[in-house]
SEGU-582970 format. One record per residue (C-alpha): residue number from 1; x, y, z; residue in three letters. Coordinates in steps of 0.001 Angstrom, whole numbers, plus 500000, padded with zeros to 6 digits. Layout:
BEGIN
- NUM|X|Y|Z|Ala
...
! end
This chain:
BEGIN
- 1|559167|494495|461948|Met
- 2|558837|496485|465304|Ser
- 3|558514|494796|468667|Arg
- 4|554994|495994|469014|Arg
- 5|554078|494514|465686|Ser
- 6|555424|491253|466624|Val
- 7|553544|491245|469857|Ala
- 8|550392|492070|468073|Leu
- 9|550730|489305|465579|Thr
- 10|551536|486803|468349|Ala
- 11|548059|487358|469980|Glu
- 12|545201|485561|468691|Pro
- 13|542884|487513|466649|Ser
- 14|539631|485963|467864|Thr
- 15|540054|484783|471608|Pro
- 16|537865|481841|472655|Gly
- 17|534417|482337|474322|Thr
- 18|535536|481277|477581|Glu
- 19|538686|483312|477852|Asn
- 20|536593|486396|476551|Phe
- 21|533833|485978|479119|Ser
- 22|536266|485456|481894|Arg
- 23|538019|488588|480808|Ala
- 24|534774|490457|480623|Leu
- 25|533795|489424|483976|Arg
- 26|537146|490535|485464|Met
- 27|536981|493951|483759|Arg
- 28|533401|494313|485108|Ile
- 29|534308|493503|488576|Asn
- 30|537373|495723|488572|Arg
- 31|535356|498707|487200|Tyr
- 32|532627|498144|489739|Ser
- 33|535270|497988|492586|Gln
- 34|536834|501124|491412|Ile
- 35|533373|502775|491217|Ile
- 36|532521|501486|494617|Lys
- 37|535788|502608|496326|Leu
- 38|535773|506107|494584|Lys
- 39|532170|507111|495151|Tyr
- 40|531445|505036|498164|Asp
- 41|528357|503420|496650|Ile
- 42|526271|501372|499049|Lys
- 43|523610|498879|498492|Arg
- 44|520964|501099|500087|Glu
- 45|521429|503583|497233|Tyr
- 46|519770|501085|494993|Phe
- 47|517179|499335|497245|Ile
- 48|516025|502853|498587|Ile
- 49|516845|505567|496068|Gly
- 50|515936|504167|493030|Ile
- 51|512397|502642|494235|Pro
- 52|511707|506132|496136|Val
- 53|512544|507952|492906|Leu
- 54|510370|505661|490747|Ala
- 55|507415|506165|493212|Ala
- 56|507957|509901|493079|Ile
- 57|507995|509878|489121|Ile
- 58|504762|507768|489306|Leu
- 59|502931|510183|491473|Val
- 60|504104|513173|489483|Ile
- 61|503263|511628|486200|Ala
- 62|499860|510694|487491|Ala
- 63|499075|514150|488644|Ala
- 64|500157|515721|485415|Leu
- 65|497948|513327|483520|Thr
- 66|494773|514407|485317|Gly
- 67|494481|512111|488355|His
- 68|493539|513981|491377|Val
- 69|492046|513226|494991|Phe
- 70|488343|512814|495288|Thr
- 71|486594|516227|495028|Ile
- 72|483347|516458|497196|Gln
- 73|480642|518218|495350|Glu
- 74|479249|521376|496727|Glu
- 75|476270|520854|498665|Ser
- 76|474635|524146|498149|Gly
- 77|474554|525204|501891|Thr
- 78|477963|526641|501919|Gly
- 79|477741|526796|505608|Gly
- 80|474713|529140|505377|Ser
- 81|471021|528699|505892|Thr
- 82|467935|530566|504726|Gly
- 83|468015|532359|501451|Ser
- 84|471484|531106|500413|Gly
- 85|470205|527579|500312|Lys
- 86|466955|528557|498598|Asp
- 87|468722|530701|495954|Asp
- 88|470981|527771|494927|Ala
- 89|468273|525305|494809|Arg
- 90|466012|527685|492725|Leu
- 91|468891|528250|490336|Ala
- 92|469341|524640|489883|Ala
- 93|465772|524168|489353|Tyr
- 94|465620|526876|486710|Gln
- 95|468518|525345|484888|Ala
- 96|466653|521971|484909|Leu
- 97|463469|523372|483625|Val
- 98|465088|525173|480745|Glu
- 99|466736|521935|479807|Glu
- 100|463636|519612|479961|Val
- 101|461142|522401|478689|Gly
- 102|457483|522272|479295|Glu
- 103|456805|518508|478657|Val
- 104|453390|517821|479414|Glu
- 105|453577|514142|478943|Gly
- 106|456416|513908|481561|Gly
- 107|458321|510737|480753|Gly
- 108|461802|510044|481400|Ser
- 109|464802|511915|480449|Met
- 110|467939|510199|479087|Glu
- 111|470903|509937|481518|Ala
- 112|473592|512505|480840|Glu
- 113|476617|511074|479429|Glu
- 114|479699|511470|481432|Pro
- 115|482202|513886|480231|Thr
- 116|485430|511937|480795|Ser
- 117|487515|514384|478698|Glu
- 118|486860|517319|481267|Thr
- 119|486320|515509|484489|Lys
- 120|489733|514497|486103|Pro
- 121|490141|511162|487481|Lys
- 122|489769|511131|491092|Asp
- 123|491991|508036|491786|Asp
- 124|495274|509658|492921|Leu
- 125|494999|508221|496418|Asp
- 126|494905|504612|494915|Arg
- 127|498194|505625|492858|Ile
- 128|499882|506900|496077|Ile
- 129|499119|503351|497565|Val
- 130|500959|501748|494595|Phe
- 131|503747|504353|494822|Ala
- 132|504346|503656|498562|Val
- 133|504441|499779|497701|Leu
- 134|506905|500461|494980|Ile
- 135|509077|502624|497636|Ala
- 136|508994|500133|500606|Ile
- 137|508884|496586|499051|Ile
- 138|512339|496262|497657|Pro
- 139|513808|497760|500938|Tyr
- 140|511570|495509|503088|Ser
- 141|512564|492328|501191|Ile
- 142|516170|493297|501372|Asp
- 143|516049|493989|505119|Thr
- 144|514294|490484|505557|Tyr
- 145|516835|488707|503559|Cys
- 146|519733|490421|505275|Gln
- 147|518319|489621|508652|Lys
- 148|517909|485913|507878|Arg
- 149|521531|485751|506516|Leu
- 150|522687|487533|509810|Leu
- 151|521043|484877|511757|Lys
- 152|522683|481998|509625|Arg
- 153|526050|483678|510036|Arg
- 154|525679|483919|513804|Glu
- 155|524820|480312|514005|Val
- 156|527664|479410|511738|Ala
- 157|529991|481599|513766|Tyr
- 158|529072|479632|517009|Ser
- 159|529812|476300|515179|Glu
- 160|533111|477737|513942|Phe
- 161|534386|478483|517392|Leu
- 162|533324|475115|518690|Phe
- 163|535197|473494|515929|Lys
- 164|538232|475773|516677|Leu
- 165|538141|475002|520245|Ser
- 166|538146|471289|519353|Glu
- 167|541299|471698|517073|Leu
- 168|543086|473674|519790|Met
- 169|542346|470954|522175|Arg
- 170|544321|468688|520008|Gly
- 171|547203|471037|520206|Gly
- 172|546784|473123|517186|Ile
- 173|547422|476953|517572|Asp
- 174|544604|479250|516683|Pro
- 175|546111|480582|513424|Ile
- 176|546566|477160|512167|Arg
- 177|543104|476097|513378|Gly
- 178|541524|478822|511242|Val
- 179|543559|478008|508200|Ile
- 180|542591|474154|508557|Asp
- 181|538940|475137|509174|Leu
- 182|538741|477472|505973|Ser
- 183|539109|474113|503838|Thr
- 184|535859|472902|505215|Thr
- 185|532282|473981|504684|Asp
- 186|531243|476360|507537|Leu
- 187|527909|477451|505958|Gly
- 188|527186|481183|505590|Ala
- 189|530620|482186|506852|Ile
- 190|532542|479807|504630|Thr
- 191|533881|482871|502241|Asp
- 192|534735|484902|505286|Asn
- 193|536670|482371|507124|Val
- 194|538651|481693|504019|Arg
- 195|539323|485459|503675|Gly
- 196|540461|485620|507168|Ala
- 197|542835|482566|506756|Ala
- 198|544304|483927|503573|Ser
- 199|545036|487169|505576|Ala
- 200|546808|485088|508049|Met
- 201|548874|483203|505515|Val
- 202|549880|486592|504174|Leu
- 203|551283|487722|507453|Gly
- 204|548338|489456|509181|His
- 205|547979|488882|512796|Ser
- 206|545378|486569|514337|Phe
- 207|543535|489584|515960|Ser
- 208|543484|491690|512700|Asp
- 209|542173|488939|510542|Ala
- 210|539410|487875|513063|Met
- 211|538314|491594|513558|Asn
- 212|538279|492055|509854|Asp
- 213|536216|489014|509526|Met
- 214|533738|490198|512318|Ala
- 215|533282|493464|510672|Glu
- 216|532783|491907|507360|Ala
- 217|529941|489788|509112|Leu
- 218|528048|492925|510228|Lys
- 219|526759|491321|513486|Ser
- 220|527131|492872|516930|Asn
- 221|526753|489495|518399|Leu
- 222|529743|488204|516367|Val
- 223|531755|491309|517142|Thr
- 224|531503|491005|520837|Arg
- 225|532361|487289|520907|Tyr
- 226|535331|487830|518467|Thr
- 227|536757|490296|520837|Ala
- 228|536428|487662|523502|Leu
- 229|538120|485121|521238|Val
- 230|541055|487511|520418|Val
- 231|541700|488312|523953|Gln
- 232|541805|484623|525077|Ala
- 233|544155|483860|522458|Ala
- 234|546617|486425|523589|Tyr
- 235|546158|485972|527266|Thr
- 236|547030|482406|527273|Gly
- 237|546134|479693|529659|Gly
- 238|543232|477324|528775|Ala
- 239|542489|479106|525474|Val
- 240|540585|476187|524117|Ala
- 241|538197|476056|527088|Asp
- 242|537680|479862|526824|Leu
- 243|536777|479546|523177|Ile
- 244|534461|476566|523963|Leu
- 245|532639|478610|526738|Arg
- 246|532331|481413|524231|Thr
- 247|530870|479308|521701|Ser
- 248|528319|477741|524199|Glu
- 249|527477|481190|525518|Asp
- 250|526986|482381|521997|Met
- 251|524579|479487|521208|Arg
- 252|522651|480330|524414|Ala
- 253|522240|483932|523445|Val
- 254|520863|482834|519922|Ile
- 255|518582|480585|521428|Gly
- 256|517214|483280|523866|Ile
- 257|516776|485638|520984|Glu
- 258|514836|483011|519071|Arg
- 259|512743|482366|522074|Glu
- 260|512054|486101|522509|Lys
- 261|511004|486403|518833|Glu
- 262|508762|483524|519191|Gly
- 263|507001|484864|522220|Asn
- 264|506515|488261|520489|Leu
- 265|504960|486706|517330|Lys
- 266|501605|486625|519307|Gln
- 267|501673|490504|519072|Tyr
- 268|502145|490405|515286|Val
- 269|498947|488304|515178|Val
- 270|497148|490606|517525|Ile
- 271|497995|493711|515273|Phe
- 272|496956|491880|512044|Tyr
- 273|493580|490814|513687|Leu
- 274|493110|494396|514845|Ala
- 275|493656|495629|511224|Gln
- 276|491058|493016|510028|Gly
- 277|488625|494375|512605|Ile
- 278|489109|497868|511456|Ile
- 279|488387|496835|507980|Val
- 280|485235|495060|509141|Met
- 281|484035|497854|510986|Leu
- 282|484478|500179|508109|Ala
- 283|482569|497771|505882|Tyr
- 284|479666|497587|508390|Ile
- 285|479558|501333|508636|Leu
- 286|479748|502003|505030|Ser
- 287|476993|499324|504027|Thr
- 288|474751|499370|506976|Ser
- 289|474801|502276|509217|Leu
- 290|475632|505308|507082|Leu
- 291|473062|504763|504451|Pro
- 292|470529|504969|507234|Leu
- 293|471745|508219|508709|Ile
- 294|472801|509996|505525|Gln
- 295|470257|512528|503881|Gly
- 296|467758|513787|506486|Met
- 297|469327|511794|509194|Gly
- 298|472393|513735|508764|Met
- 299|470735|516991|508995|Glu
- 300|468896|516037|512007|Leu
- 301|472027|514746|513823|Leu
- 302|474576|517298|512800|Phe
- 303|472373|520227|511724|Gly
- 304|474157|520317|508209|Asn
- 305|472541|518672|505133|Ala
- 306|475782|518873|503434|Gly
- 307|476950|515877|505576|Met
- 308|475219|513882|503070|Ala
- 309|477788|514707|500342|Glu
- 310|480649|513364|502126|Ile
- 311|482188|510551|500699|Asn
- 312|482608|508336|503938|Phe
- 313|483809|505182|502085|Glu
- 314|486989|507189|500597|Arg
- 315|487639|508542|503908|Gly
- 316|487564|504754|505372|Phe
- 317|489816|503775|502671|Phe
- 318|492287|506567|503526|His
- 319|492150|505814|507251|Met
- 320|492671|502021|506672|Ile
- 321|495738|502599|504458|Met
- 322|497437|505007|506848|Leu
- 323|496732|502539|509802|Asn
- 324|498121|499768|507758|Ala
- 325|501395|501514|507050|Phe
- 326|502097|502872|510453|Phe
- 327|500787|499653|512107|Gly
- 328|503373|497689|510268|Gly
- 329|506112|500065|511424|Ile
- 330|504922|499576|514978|Ile
- 331|505033|495934|514700|Ile
- 332|508659|495952|513503|Gly
- 333|509550|498174|516383|Gln
- 334|507914|496068|518982|Ile
- 335|508944|492549|517752|Thr
- 336|512255|493242|516253|Glu
- 337|513481|496355|517890|Gly
- 338|513739|498421|514503|Glu
- 339|511158|500183|512590|Met
- 340|512672|499181|509337|Lys
- 341|511878|495536|510126|His
- 342|508320|496557|510145|Gly
- 343|508057|497785|506548|Leu
- 344|507470|494135|505252|Lys
- 345|504421|494068|507694|His
- 346|503600|497429|506087|Ser
- 347|503555|496118|502647|Ala
- 348|501542|492988|503721|Ile
- 349|498970|494965|505407|Leu
- 350|498502|497693|502728|Ile
- 351|498179|494994|500057|Ile
- 352|495618|492929|501878|Ala
- 353|493682|495952|503154|Cys
- 354|493737|497469|499731|Tyr
- 355|492241|494426|498222|Ile
- 356|489559|494165|501012|Ala
- 357|488678|497903|500540|Cys
- 358|488307|497770|496778|Thr
- 359|486208|494536|497200|Thr
- 360|484084|495470|500239|Leu
- 361|484133|499130|500944|Ile
- 362|484847|501183|497918|Leu
- 363|482062|501193|494972|Pro
- 364|483251|498415|492636|Ser
- 365|481718|499785|489464|Pro
- 366|483092|502976|487800|Asp
- 367|480426|505707|487770|Ala
- 368|481476|506688|484280|Ala
- 369|480220|503275|483192|Glu
- 370|476793|503514|484379|Met
- 371|473477|504712|483265|Arg
- 372|470437|505732|485236|Ile
- 373|466883|505191|483383|Glu
- 374|463368|505581|484552|Leu
- 375|461337|502516|484695|Val
- 376|458009|503838|485884|Ser
- 377|456471|506671|487781|Gly
- 378|457183|509479|485482|Gly
- 379|454842|512140|484277|Gly
- 380|452691|512082|487307|Gln
- 381|450436|514700|488645|Glu
- 382|449617|515321|492185|Gly
- 383|448736|517785|494975|Phe
- 384|451408|519984|496528|Gly
- 385|452978|518740|499770|Gly
- 386|451545|515237|499285|Leu
- 387|453252|512050|498193|Pro
- 388|452701|511053|494493|Leu
- 389|450288|508166|494043|Ser
- 390|452849|505861|492503|Asp
- 391|456595|505684|493490|Pro
- 392|459272|506496|490992|Ile
- 393|461348|503575|489935|Val
- 394|465000|503986|488397|Phe
- 395|467123|501293|486839|Asn
- 396|470960|501539|487099|Val
- 397|472741|499569|484272|Thr
- 398|476235|499433|482873|Asp
- 399|476849|500694|479191|Leu
- 400|475792|497234|477901|Ala
- 401|472499|497331|479733|Gly
- 402|473454|494824|482475|Asn
- 403|471961|495843|485985|Pro
- 404|474619|497166|488376|Val
- 405|473941|496087|492096|Pro
- 406|475182|497604|495511|Asp
- 407|475399|501002|493997|Val
- 408|474292|504035|496201|Tyr
- 409|472043|506550|494328|Val
- 410|471156|509987|495672|Lys
- 411|467826|511120|494960|Ile
- 412|466760|514788|495036|Ser
- 413|463755|516975|493964|Ile
- 414|463777|520709|492769|Ser
- 415|462872|523229|493344|Pro
- 416|461225|521970|496725|Asp
- 417|459733|518895|498116|Gly
- 418|460999|515645|499822|Ser
- 419|462002|512271|498693|Val
- 420|462124|509152|500706|Asn
- 421|464891|507781|500878|Pro
- 422|467393|510574|499779|Glu
- 423|470139|507755|499512|Ile
- 424|469116|504246|498165|Val
- 425|471263|501199|497420|Lys
- 426|470552|499232|494311|Thr
- 427|469553|495523|494625|Gly
- 428|470756|492643|492766|Ser
- 429|468292|493741|489775|Asp
- 430|469717|497402|489578|Gly
- 431|466400|498929|490522|Leu
- 432|465618|501574|493235|Ile
- 433|462307|502745|494387|Thr
- 434|461655|506160|495890|Val
- 435|458667|507894|497041|Thr
- 436|458293|511676|496056|Val
- 437|456297|514567|497590|Ala
- 438|456664|517613|495596|Pro
- 439|456371|521186|497272|Gly
- 440|453253|523218|497740|Met
- 441|453629|525534|494659|Ala
- 442|451955|524755|491317|Glu
- 443|454322|523760|488462|Gly
- 444|456903|521430|487175|Val
- 445|459160|519566|489625|Tyr
- 446|462382|517584|488529|Val
- 447|463365|514435|490383|Val
- 448|466885|513641|489983|Glu
- 449|468955|510466|490619|Ala
- 450|472686|510705|490876|Val
- 451|475263|508022|491146|Ala
- 452|478604|509395|490471|Gly
- 453|478648|510835|486853|Asp
- 454|475592|509143|485899|Ala
- 455|472452|511215|486276|Val
- 456|468563|510253|485548|Gly
- 457|465823|512823|485714|Arg
- 458|462240|512772|485503|Val
- 459|459579|515624|485701|Asn
- 460|456355|515481|487720|Val
- 461|453739|518314|488055|Arg
- 462|451669|519813|490937|Val
- 463|448299|520711|489761|Arg
- 464|446129|523583|491228|Ser
- 465|443543|522551|493766|Glu
- 466|440203|523430|492113|Glu
! end
């Protein structure tokens, strides 16, 4: 039998679970160290690269599956006046008349069913918000945890210097003092001190071991005071007193930093309150002021009836999200000196503002899940240029027939005439009431109520003056 076969037969055929798991961990650690040293893989590659890549994939997948930004409907003016506007309204009116026919009794027309298979989903902006959160939250959490760990290490290092000075007062040299302290619990730097002690045992100098430990702690404050300790250890004299003063000075610096951060926290509160004020202003504008000035009010103020077609709520949403993102970065720069520390504030502000916008500003019900039906006022006849005798009442419901409150409905009449109001908000019962004045020409007029994709129409007639 060969020597190799004897060795193979001597080994246990089935190693124990504990030995196997230990060997597996050692092999995993060995390969991970080899990969890290060979390719210089850093932690930032995982906490930045992977989330950003996932966010990009999410946005691309959403765009490829039909999600788009909100597209404003053509107002019909096209920036021109006169015949262009009249031709557009006349073409729309003729299309409506062909659809409804010459119905003498009037009555209501059924709401148009939304064509979800042909209409793209206009929620890409919301998906981008989720993608931004996916991209920044892992890095912001890691940055926050690393900063807390750094603060604990700085405090522990100051305690380490104090204990080292006490040992040196007892006549122990710095190298022996570090080795003795490595057997105790030093908090966040215990492993680092043990590594430095091991290096000294293996023959490394005090300066090299201490500098390597300071570099591993990744703290500028620790690096500066380590240089002082090393220099004091090699210059001689009252080394213990110098290290003690270094420890006390480091504690004082840490205390000053804490006091400064505490004083700057008031600016964080101010920025958060300012963001809340912006959200409340947008809510007040979208629910109280804008409905009053839209329609004819917009035309009188700005000379352009197409202003009524602008989705101000979605514009407010974009403004608030951008302000939340950049506002958080500014908070980090002002309070902590680096913009990366502001990403956690950006994430918090974006999440809070998104919830507020979807609850208060953006329309809560989906337009594709609503119907608009006539309640009363259809089939009326009146004189040209004069309001009809009875108002027209529409009911906005969901697919189950439940009333949908707080939805803005745009009212129009074709081919000519006026409606009051042009944009009306449904009440708790889902009802809206409008006053209609058809044009001067005799014939059929179509009153249309639109809320997103839901459309309700009713026709009225102008009789001849005889």
